[in-house]
Jmol script that loads the backbone (N, CA, C; Angstrom):
load data "model"
ATOM      1  N   MET A   1     -26.538-108.946 -81.166  1.00  0.00           N
ATOM      2  CA  MET A   1     -26.079-109.457 -79.895  1.00  0.00           C
ATOM      3  C   MET A   1     -24.872-108.649 -79.445  1.00  0.00           C
ATOM      4  N   ILE A   2     -24.863-108.329 -78.166  1.00  0.00           N
ATOM      5  CA  ILE A   2     -23.699-107.642 -77.604  1.00  0.00           C
ATOM      6  C   ILE A   2     -22.563-108.651 -77.524  1.00  0.00           C
ATOM      7  N   THR A   3     -21.486-108.355 -78.231  1.00  0.00           N
ATOM      8  CA  THR A   3     -20.355-109.280 -78.268  1.00  0.00           C
ATOM      9  C   THR A   3     -19.214-108.858 -77.357  1.00  0.00           C
ATOM     10  N   GLU A   4     -19.328-107.661 -76.795  1.00  0.00           N
ATOM     11  CA  GLU A   4     -18.308-107.184 -75.862  1.00  0.00           C
ATOM     12  C   GLU A   4     -18.279-108.102 -74.642  1.00  0.00           C
ATOM     13  N   GLN A   5     -17.146-108.203 -74.015  1.00  0.00           N
ATOM     14  CA  GLN A   5     -17.022-109.008 -72.807  1.00  0.00           C
ATOM     15  C   GLN A   5     -17.326-108.131 -71.598  1.00  0.00           C
ATOM     16  N   ILE A   6     -18.585-108.083 -71.216  1.00  0.00           N
ATOM     17  CA  ILE A   6     -19.033-107.248 -70.108  1.00  0.00           C
ATOM     18  C   ILE A   6     -18.840-108.007 -68.803  1.00  0.00           C
ATOM     19  N   LYS A   7     -18.041-107.439 -67.918  1.00  0.00           N
ATOM     20  CA  LYS A   7     -17.796-108.064 -66.620  1.00  0.00           C
ATOM     21  C   LYS A   7     -18.525-107.341 -65.495  1.00  0.00           C
ATOM     22  N   GLU A   8     -18.949-106.110 -65.776  1.00  0.00           N
ATOM     23  CA  GLU A   8     -19.561-105.300 -64.728  1.00  0.00           C
ATOM     24  C   GLU A   8     -20.635-104.400 -65.337  1.00  0.00           C
ATOM     25  N   ILE A   9     -21.805-104.409 -64.712  1.00  0.00           N
ATOM     26  CA  ILE A   9     -22.881-103.502 -65.104  1.00  0.00           C
ATOM     27  C   ILE A   9     -23.120-102.631 -63.878  1.00  0.00           C
ATOM     28  N   SER A  10     -22.413-101.513 -63.843  1.00  0.00           N
ATOM     29  CA  SER A  10     -22.433-100.679 -62.641  1.00  0.00           C
ATOM     30  C   SER A  10     -22.286 -99.211 -63.002  1.00  0.00           C
ATOM     31  N   ILE A  11     -22.331 -98.395 -61.992  1.00  0.00           N
ATOM     32  CA  ILE A  11     -22.175 -96.955 -62.168  1.00  0.00           C
ATOM     33  C   ILE A  11     -20.856 -96.624 -62.868  1.00  0.00           C
ATOM     34  N   TYR A  12     -19.831 -97.428 -62.631  1.00  0.00           N
ATOM     35  CA  TYR A  12     -18.511 -97.162 -63.200  1.00  0.00           C
ATOM     36  C   TYR A  12     -18.438 -97.465 -64.694  1.00  0.00           C
ATOM     37  N   GLU A  13     -19.347 -98.280 -65.178  1.00  0.00           N
ATOM     38  CA  GLU A  13     -19.357 -98.664 -66.588  1.00  0.00           C
ATOM     39  C   GLU A  13     -20.582 -98.130 -67.331  1.00  0.00           C
ATOM     40  N   ALA A  14     -21.450 -97.418 -66.645  1.00  0.00           N
ATOM     41  CA  ALA A  14     -22.747 -97.016 -67.197  1.00  0.00           C
ATOM     42  C   ALA A  14     -22.636 -96.233 -68.501  1.00  0.00           C
ATOM     43  N   GLU A  15     -21.765 -95.256 -68.557  1.00  0.00           N
ATOM     44  CA  GLU A  15     -21.649 -94.427 -69.755  1.00  0.00           C
ATOM     45  C   GLU A  15     -21.199 -95.257 -70.956  1.00  0.00           C
ATOM     46  N   LYS A  16     -20.195 -96.086 -70.751  1.00  0.00           N
ATOM     47  CA  LYS A  16     -19.695 -96.941 -71.829  1.00  0.00           C
ATOM     48  C   LYS A  16     -20.776 -97.929 -72.285  1.00  0.00           C
ATOM     49  N   LEU A  17     -21.469 -98.535 -71.322  1.00  0.00           N
ATOM     50  CA  LEU A  17     -22.514 -99.505 -71.656  1.00  0.00           C
ATOM     51  C   LEU A  17     -23.682 -98.845 -72.372  1.00  0.00           C
ATOM     52  N   GLN A  18     -24.054 -97.648 -71.922  1.00  0.00           N
ATOM     53  CA  GLN A  18     -25.162 -96.948 -72.563  1.00  0.00           C
ATOM     54  C   GLN A  18     -24.850 -96.685 -74.039  1.00  0.00           C
ATOM     55  N   SER A  19     -23.648 -96.252 -74.330  1.00  0.00           N
ATOM     56  CA  SER A  19     -23.246 -96.013 -75.721  1.00  0.00           C
ATOM     57  C   SER A  19     -23.299 -97.309 -76.527  1.00  0.00           C
ATOM     58  N   MET A  20     -22.801 -98.377 -75.930  1.00  0.00           N
ATOM     59  CA  MET A  20     -22.806 -99.674 -76.591  1.00  0.00           C
ATOM     60  C   MET A  20     -24.238-100.144 -76.856  1.00  0.00           C
ATOM     61  N   PHE A  21     -25.109 -99.973 -75.862  1.00  0.00           N
ATOM     62  CA  PHE A  21     -26.502-100.393 -75.998  1.00  0.00           C
ATOM     63  C   PHE A  21     -27.221 -99.578 -77.072  1.00  0.00           C
ATOM     64  N   LEU A  22     -27.008 -98.264 -77.083  1.00  0.00           N
ATOM     65  CA  LEU A  22     -27.660 -97.410 -78.081  1.00  0.00           C
ATOM     66  C   LEU A  22     -27.249 -97.808 -79.494  1.00  0.00           C
ATOM     67  N   LYS A  23     -25.986 -98.111 -79.672  1.00  0.00           N
ATOM     68  CA  LYS A  23     -25.497 -98.542 -80.977  1.00  0.00           C
ATOM     69  C   LYS A  23     -26.165 -99.854 -81.401  1.00  0.00           C
ATOM     70  N   GLU A  24     -26.259-100.782 -80.476  1.00  0.00           N
ATOM     71  CA  GLU A  24     -26.864-102.087 -80.777  1.00  0.00           C
ATOM     72  C   GLU A  24     -28.357-101.970 -81.063  1.00  0.00           C
ATOM     73  N   MET A  25     -29.025-101.022 -80.408  1.00  0.00           N
ATOM     74  CA  MET A  25     -30.464-100.837 -80.619  1.00  0.00           C
ATOM     75  C   MET A  25     -30.790-100.454 -82.057  1.00  0.00           C
ATOM     76  N   GLN A  26     -29.851 -99.835 -82.732  1.00  0.00           N
ATOM     77  CA  GLN A  26     -30.085 -99.367 -84.099  1.00  0.00           C
ATOM     78  C   GLN A  26     -30.291-100.512 -85.092  1.00  0.00           C
ATOM     79  N   SER A  27     -29.888-101.724 -84.722  1.00  0.00           N
ATOM     80  CA  SER A  27     -30.008-102.859 -85.638  1.00  0.00           C
ATOM     81  C   SER A  27     -31.458-103.220 -85.925  1.00  0.00           C
ATOM     82  N   GLY A  28     -32.354-102.909 -84.969  1.00  0.00           N
ATOM     83  CA  GLY A  28     -33.760-103.225 -85.157  1.00  0.00           C
ATOM     84  C   GLY A  28     -34.096-104.674 -84.878  1.00  0.00           C
ATOM     85  N   GLU A  29     -33.117-105.456 -84.515  1.00  0.00           N
ATOM     86  CA  GLU A  29     -33.341-106.868 -84.227  1.00  0.00           C
ATOM     87  C   GLU A  29     -33.566-107.063 -82.735  1.00  0.00           C
ATOM     88  N   THR A  30     -33.887-108.302 -82.356  1.00  0.00           N
ATOM     89  CA  THR A  30     -33.977-108.623 -80.939  1.00  0.00           C
ATOM     90  C   THR A  30     -32.642-108.308 -80.289  1.00  0.00           C
ATOM     91  N   PHE A  31     -32.697-107.604 -79.183  1.00  0.00           N
ATOM     92  CA  PHE A  31     -31.499-107.206 -78.462  1.00  0.00           C
ATOM     93  C   PHE A  31     -31.132-108.348 -77.530  1.00  0.00           C
ATOM     94  N   ILE A  32     -29.994-108.962 -77.746  1.00  0.00           N
ATOM     95  CA  ILE A  32     -29.544-110.086 -76.922  1.00  0.00           C
ATOM     96  C   ILE A  32     -28.325-109.648 -76.118  1.00  0.00           C
ATOM     97  N   LEU A  33     -28.437-109.789 -74.811  1.00  0.00           N
ATOM     98  CA  LEU A  33     -27.337-109.423 -73.920  1.00  0.00           C
ATOM     99  C   LEU A  33     -26.837-110.687 -73.231  1.00  0.00           C
ATOM    100  N   ASP A  34     -25.620-111.094 -73.578  1.00  0.00           N
ATOM    101  CA  ASP A  34     -24.994-112.266 -72.978  1.00  0.00           C
ATOM    102  C   ASP A  34     -24.328-111.834 -71.675  1.00  0.00           C
ATOM    103  N   MET A  35     -24.819-112.368 -70.566  1.00  0.00           N
ATOM    104  CA  MET A  35     -24.315-111.974 -69.248  1.00  0.00           C
ATOM    105  C   MET A  35     -23.371-113.019 -68.657  1.00  0.00           C
ATOM    106  N   ARG A  36     -22.825-113.849 -69.495  1.00  0.00           N
ATOM    107  CA  ARG A  36     -21.948-114.947 -69.079  1.00  0.00           C
ATOM    108  C   ARG A  36     -20.788-114.483 -68.209  1.00  0.00           C
ATOM    109  N   LEU A  37     -20.177-113.356 -68.526  1.00  0.00           N
ATOM    110  CA  LEU A  37     -18.989-112.895 -67.816  1.00  0.00           C
ATOM    111  C   LEU A  37     -19.271-111.858 -66.726  1.00  0.00           C
ATOM    112  N   VAL A  38     -20.537-111.452 -66.592  1.00  0.00           N
ATOM    113  CA  VAL A  38     -20.868-110.401 -65.629  1.00  0.00           C
ATOM    114  C   VAL A  38     -20.674-110.919 -64.208  1.00  0.00           C
ATOM    115  N   GLU A  39     -19.826-110.219 -63.477  1.00  0.00           N
ATOM    116  CA  GLU A  39     -19.512-110.587 -62.090  1.00  0.00           C
ATOM    117  C   GLU A  39     -20.113-109.623 -61.086  1.00  0.00           C
ATOM    118  N   LYS A  40     -20.485-108.423 -61.553  1.00  0.00           N
ATOM    119  CA  LYS A  40     -20.988-107.404 -60.633  1.00  0.00           C
ATOM    120  C   LYS A  40     -22.085-106.593 -61.309  1.00  0.00           C
ATOM    121  N   ILE A  41     -23.139-106.333 -60.535  1.00  0.00           N
ATOM    122  CA  ILE A  41     -24.204-105.446 -60.988  1.00  0.00           C
ATOM    123  C   ILE A  41     -24.665-104.643 -59.780  1.00  0.00           C
ATOM    124  N   ASP A  42     -24.910-103.360 -59.983  1.00  0.00           N
ATOM    125  CA  ASP A  42     -25.418-102.523 -58.892  1.00  0.00           C
ATOM    126  C   ASP A  42     -26.734-101.894 -59.331  1.00  0.00           C
ATOM    127  N   MET A  43     -27.317-101.066 -58.470  1.00  0.00           N
ATOM    128  CA  MET A  43     -28.620-100.472 -58.790  1.00  0.00           C
ATOM    129  C   MET A  43     -28.565 -99.583 -60.026  1.00  0.00           C
ATOM    130  N   VAL A  44     -27.482 -98.883 -60.242  1.00  0.00           N
ATOM    131  CA  VAL A  44     -27.363 -98.073 -61.456  1.00  0.00           C
ATOM    132  C   VAL A  44     -27.376 -98.995 -62.683  1.00  0.00           C
ATOM    133  N   GLY A  45     -26.686-100.112 -62.580  1.00  0.00           N
ATOM    134  CA  GLY A  45     -26.672-101.084 -63.675  1.00  0.00           C
ATOM    135  C   GLY A  45     -28.057-101.653 -63.934  1.00  0.00           C
ATOM    136  N   ILE A  46     -28.772-101.968 -62.873  1.00  0.00           N
ATOM    137  CA  ILE A  46     -30.137-102.483 -63.019  1.00  0.00           C
ATOM    138  C   ILE A  46     -31.033-101.416 -63.631  1.00  0.00           C
ATOM    139  N   GLN A  47     -30.879-100.163 -63.206  1.00  0.00           N
ATOM    140  CA  GLN A  47     -31.655 -99.069 -63.791  1.00  0.00           C
ATOM    141  C   GLN A  47     -31.335 -98.905 -65.274  1.00  0.00           C
ATOM    142  N   LEU A  48     -30.081 -99.085 -65.628  1.00  0.00           N
ATOM    143  CA  LEU A  48     -29.685 -99.012 -67.034  1.00  0.00           C
ATOM    144  C   LEU A  48     -30.388-100.106 -67.838  1.00  0.00           C
ATOM    145  N   LEU A  49     -30.443-101.323 -67.292  1.00  0.00           N
ATOM    146  CA  LEU A  49     -31.130-102.420 -67.978  1.00  0.00           C
ATOM    147  C   LEU A  49     -32.628-102.159 -68.085  1.00  0.00           C
ATOM    148  N   LEU A  50     -33.226-101.586 -67.041  1.00  0.00           N
ATOM    149  CA  LEU A  50     -34.650-101.240 -67.085  1.00  0.00           C
ATOM    150  C   LEU A  50     -34.923-100.186 -68.148  1.00  0.00           C
ATOM    151  N   SER A  51     -34.064 -99.184 -68.218  1.00  0.00           N
ATOM    152  CA  SER A  51     -34.201 -98.132 -69.222  1.00  0.00           C
ATOM    153  C   SER A  51     -34.060 -98.708 -70.632  1.00  0.00           C
ATOM    154  N   LEU A  52     -33.091 -99.569 -70.797  1.00  0.00           N
ATOM    155  CA  LEU A  52     -32.892-100.237 -72.085  1.00  0.00           C
ATOM    156  C   LEU A  52     -34.128-101.028 -72.475  1.00  0.00           C
ATOM    157  N   SER A  53     -34.650-101.799 -71.534  1.00  0.00           N
ATOM    158  CA  SER A  53     -35.836-102.613 -71.789  1.00  0.00           C
ATOM    159  C   SER A  53     -37.023-101.741 -72.197  1.00  0.00           C
ATOM    160  N   LYS A  54     -37.235-100.641 -71.488  1.00  0.00           N
ATOM    161  CA  LYS A  54     -38.342 -99.721 -71.788  1.00  0.00           C
ATOM    162  C   LYS A  54     -38.158 -99.078 -73.165  1.00  0.00           C
ATOM    163  N   SER A  55     -36.939 -98.660 -73.476  1.00  0.00           N
ATOM    164  CA  SER A  55     -36.670 -98.050 -74.785  1.00  0.00           C
ATOM    165  C   SER A  55     -36.925 -99.037 -75.920  1.00  0.00           C
ATOM    166  N   LEU A  56     -36.525-100.263 -75.723  1.00  0.00           N
ATOM    167  CA  LEU A  56     -36.754-101.285 -76.748  1.00  0.00           C
ATOM    168  C   LEU A  56     -38.242-101.571 -76.908  1.00  0.00           C
ATOM    169  N   GLU A  57     -38.951-101.615 -75.792  1.00  0.00           N
ATOM    170  CA  GLU A  57     -40.398-101.848 -75.831  1.00  0.00           C
ATOM    171  C   GLU A  57     -41.087-100.752 -76.639  1.00  0.00           C
ATOM    172  N   GLU A  58     -40.665 -99.517 -76.448  1.00  0.00           N
ATOM    173  CA  GLU A  58     -41.252 -98.395 -77.178  1.00  0.00           C
ATOM    174  C   GLU A  58     -40.976 -98.491 -78.675  1.00  0.00           C
ATOM    175  N   LYS A  59     -39.863 -99.132 -79.034  1.00  0.00           N
ATOM    176  CA  LYS A  59     -39.524 -99.324 -80.449  1.00  0.00           C
ATOM    177  C   LYS A  59     -40.063-100.649 -80.988  1.00  0.00           C
ATOM    178  N   GLU A  60     -40.880-101.322 -80.153  1.00  0.00           N
ATOM    179  CA  GLU A  60     -41.458-102.617 -80.493  1.00  0.00           C
ATOM    180  C   GLU A  60     -40.388-103.663 -80.793  1.00  0.00           C
ATOM    181  N   GLN A  61     -39.311-103.595 -80.009  1.00  0.00           N
ATOM    182  CA  GLN A  61     -38.239-104.574 -80.087  1.00  0.00           C
ATOM    183  C   GLN A  61     -38.221-105.350 -78.770  1.00  0.00           C
ATOM    184  N   ARG A  62     -37.597-106.501 -78.814  1.00  0.00           N
ATOM    185  CA  ARG A  62     -37.492-107.334 -77.619  1.00  0.00           C
ATOM    186  C   ARG A  62     -36.067-107.319 -77.085  1.00  0.00           C
ATOM    187  N   ILE A  63     -35.961-107.638 -75.792  1.00  0.00           N
ATOM    188  CA  ILE A  63     -34.656-107.836 -75.186  1.00  0.00           C
ATOM    189  C   ILE A  63     -34.620-109.252 -74.632  1.00  0.00           C
ATOM    190  N   GLU A  64     -33.494-109.891 -74.790  1.00  0.00           N
ATOM    191  CA  GLU A  64     -33.311-111.240 -74.270  1.00  0.00           C
ATOM    192  C   GLU A  64     -31.977-111.298 -73.528  1.00  0.00           C
ATOM    193  N   PHE A  65     -32.050-111.757 -72.297  1.00  0.00           N
ATOM    194  CA  PHE A  65     -30.842-111.944 -71.488  1.00  0.00           C
ATOM    195  C   PHE A  65     -30.487-113.422 -71.540  1.00  0.00           C
ATOM    196  N   ILE A  66     -29.229-113.717 -71.852  1.00  0.00           N
ATOM    197  CA  ILE A  66     -28.804-115.114 -71.874  1.00  0.00           C
ATOM    198  C   ILE A  66     -27.630-115.312 -70.926  1.00  0.00           C
ATOM    199  N   ASN A  67     -27.482-116.531 -70.472  1.00  0.00           N
ATOM    200  CA  ASN A  67     -26.378-116.918 -69.578  1.00  0.00           C
ATOM    201  C   ASN A  67     -26.312-116.064 -68.319  1.00  0.00           C
ATOM    202  N   VAL A  68     -27.466-115.826 -67.704  1.00  0.00           N
ATOM    203  CA  VAL A  68     -27.523-115.047 -66.466  1.00  0.00           C
ATOM    204  C   VAL A  68     -27.169-115.986 -65.313  1.00  0.00           C
ATOM    205  N   SER A  69     -26.114-115.671 -64.590  1.00  0.00           N
ATOM    206  CA  SER A  69     -25.694-116.520 -63.473  1.00  0.00           C
ATOM    207  C   SER A  69     -26.691-116.424 -62.323  1.00  0.00           C
ATOM    208  N   ASP A  70     -26.665-117.412 -61.458  1.00  0.00           N
ATOM    209  CA  ASP A  70     -27.535-117.395 -60.285  1.00  0.00           C
ATOM    210  C   ASP A  70     -27.253-116.177 -59.414  1.00  0.00           C
ATOM    211  N   ALA A  71     -25.978-115.796 -59.305  1.00  0.00           N
ATOM    212  CA  ALA A  71     -25.613-114.636 -58.487  1.00  0.00           C
ATOM    213  C   ALA A  71     -26.205-113.347 -59.067  1.00  0.00           C
ATOM    214  N   MET A  72     -26.144-113.184 -60.385  1.00  0.00           N
ATOM    215  CA  MET A  72     -26.700-111.975 -61.005  1.00  0.00           C
ATOM    216  C   MET A  72     -28.219-111.977 -60.903  1.00  0.00           C
ATOM    217  N   LEU A  73     -28.824-113.136 -61.103  1.00  0.00           N
ATOM    218  CA  LEU A  73     -30.276-113.241 -60.986  1.00  0.00           C
ATOM    219  C   LEU A  73     -30.712-112.899 -59.561  1.00  0.00           C
ATOM    220  N   HIS A  74     -29.963-113.345 -58.576  1.00  0.00           N
ATOM    221  CA  HIS A  74     -30.268-113.033 -57.180  1.00  0.00           C
ATOM    222  C   HIS A  74     -30.226-111.515 -56.946  1.00  0.00           C
ATOM    223  N   GLU A  75     -29.194-110.850 -57.450  1.00  0.00           N
ATOM    224  CA  GLU A  75     -29.077-109.397 -57.280  1.00  0.00           C
ATOM    225  C   GLU A  75     -30.257-108.670 -57.922  1.00  0.00           C
ATOM    226  N   ILE A  76     -30.666-109.136 -59.074  1.00  0.00           N
ATOM    227  CA  ILE A  76     -31.798-108.505 -59.766  1.00  0.00           C
ATOM    228  C   ILE A  76     -33.099-108.785 -59.019  1.00  0.00           C
ATOM    229  N   LYS A  77     -33.243-110.001 -58.502  1.00  0.00           N
ATOM    230  CA  LYS A  77     -34.460-110.355 -57.764  1.00  0.00           C
ATOM    231  C   LYS A  77     -34.604-109.565 -56.471  1.00  0.00           C
ATOM    232  N   ILE A  78     -33.501-109.355 -55.742  1.00  0.00           N
ATOM    233  CA  ILE A  78     -33.638-108.626 -54.474  1.00  0.00           C
ATOM    234  C   ILE A  78     -33.976-107.155 -54.699  1.00  0.00           C
ATOM    235  N   SER A  79     -33.773-106.680 -55.915  1.00  0.00           N
ATOM    236  CA  SER A  79     -34.180-105.310 -56.251  1.00  0.00           C
ATOM    237  C   SER A  79     -35.619-105.275 -56.760  1.00  0.00           C
ATOM    238  N   HIS A  80     -36.229-106.460 -56.862  1.00  0.00           N
ATOM    239  CA  HIS A  80     -37.610-106.602 -57.340  1.00  0.00           C
ATOM    240  C   HIS A  80     -37.775-106.138 -58.790  1.00  0.00           C
ATOM    241  N   CYS A  81     -36.730-106.303 -59.578  1.00  0.00           N
ATOM    242  CA  CYS A  81     -36.787-105.884 -60.981  1.00  0.00           C
ATOM    243  C   CYS A  81     -36.766-107.069 -61.938  1.00  0.00           C
ATOM    244  N   ASP A  82     -36.763-108.282 -61.411  1.00  0.00           N
ATOM    245  CA  ASP A  82     -36.671-109.474 -62.248  1.00  0.00           C
ATOM    246  C   ASP A  82     -37.862-109.597 -63.202  1.00  0.00           C
ATOM    247  N   VAL A  83     -39.064-109.344 -62.719  1.00  0.00           N
ATOM    248  CA  VAL A  83     -40.250-109.468 -63.571  1.00  0.00           C
ATOM    249  C   VAL A  83     -40.231-108.401 -64.659  1.00  0.00           C
ATOM    250  N   ALA A  84     -39.883-107.173 -64.292  1.00  0.00           N
ATOM    251  CA  ALA A  84     -39.835-106.080 -65.261  1.00  0.00           C
ATOM    252  C   ALA A  84     -38.824-106.349 -66.367  1.00  0.00           C
ATOM    253  N   LEU A  85     -37.768-107.114 -66.046  1.00  0.00           N
ATOM    254  CA  LEU A  85     -36.747-107.438 -67.046  1.00  0.00           C
ATOM    255  C   LEU A  85     -37.024-108.769 -67.732  1.00  0.00           C
ATOM    256  N   GLY A  86     -38.128-109.407 -67.387  1.00  0.00           N
ATOM    257  CA  GLY A  86     -38.467-110.688 -68.016  1.00  0.00           C
ATOM    258  C   GLY A  86     -37.643-111.843 -67.491  1.00  0.00           C
ATOM    259  N   LEU A  87     -37.121-111.693 -66.272  1.00  0.00           N
ATOM    260  CA  LEU A  87     -36.287-112.751 -65.687  1.00  0.00           C
ATOM    261  C   LEU A  87     -36.990-113.450 -64.528  1.00  0.00           C
ATOM    262  N   GLY A  88     -38.242-113.092 -64.274  1.00  0.00           N
ATOM    263  CA  GLY A  88     -38.943-113.646 -63.113  1.00  0.00           C
ATOM    264  C   GLY A  88     -39.951-114.693 -63.452  1.00  0.00           C
TER     265      GLY A  88
END
end "model"
wireframe off; spacefill off
backbone 0.3
color backbone group
């Protein structure tokens, strides 16, 4: 589980998040991303989550998003990526 306090999934945090995600993927367990504190997400952030989801699928691992706020879910839905991320 990602234990970092992620407040933003955006172009400004993409490099840091990608490194964090790659490290967590090495565990081989279900990848759990707690979005409780996330206040902002942009298209780069959504693309990062899609890439993460695809990479995990290729490794036959699962991703689970928990504590997704209505505001974050709305942003993901208007990009039409909710189903691809398992949030639809």
